[in-house]
Phi, psi and omega in degrees: 000331175297315182298335185262006181063033173265353179214141177287322181252132188283354183261146182297135186280345183285130182315127175081003179267280174083001180289163171297129182282102175243172179294320184293325183291317185295314187275339186225304190288325183299140179302323175299318177299316182295324175301317182291312183299328172292326175298329183277006188299322173300315179300309181291323179295339171297332193242340182202166175290110180308322185293351179259359180294128177230170179309321187292333176285318181286324190266330188238359181073015182278119181270157176300145180300335180266006177287128172289172188296313185294315179296324178293328176292310176299323173298307184305313180298313184297309177309314180293330171295317172296313183303316179301315180296319174304314179298315179293319175304312178298321176290328176295316179294321185283317193260337181242358176061039180236127178272134174242131179283184179296320175299318181291325174297315183289334174296319172304309181300315177298324177299307177304311183295326177296339172291323176294310177305312180301316175305312183293320173303322181290312184286319189240353177100159185302305186295320184286325178287322175304312184293319176300314180273354172064044175106203187233047182297342197221028183293128173293160182304136174086006181223133182278000184067211181266356181271000000 
């Protein structure tokens, strides 16, 4: 990321890491990223076998071959909401000097994902959206989600 002028420091900003900060490191290899992906187990497990989650799914949007189209789209959206939350968490640390743990990062991801759920409720109806998103694994406080 330093090579692309996206970071002033070439090292990962998360405490105790110090590895070269690359996109792959930020979204997959970093210990902080792995904590967040563990927090996302229920979310990802709704659409694929979580234990088979690999960097190619996270970095390139490659879905498992046996995933049906609707589940693949939901998986892709969910992964990208987590990726966006990881990027936001990193930026909060770098620019505001505030650390956000894996649970806080997942709250950001779920907030983004709830907008997709709500969109589908409005466009497709509650029951269809519930089936598509496979329950209410990620509902923000005070909202029941699609479940």
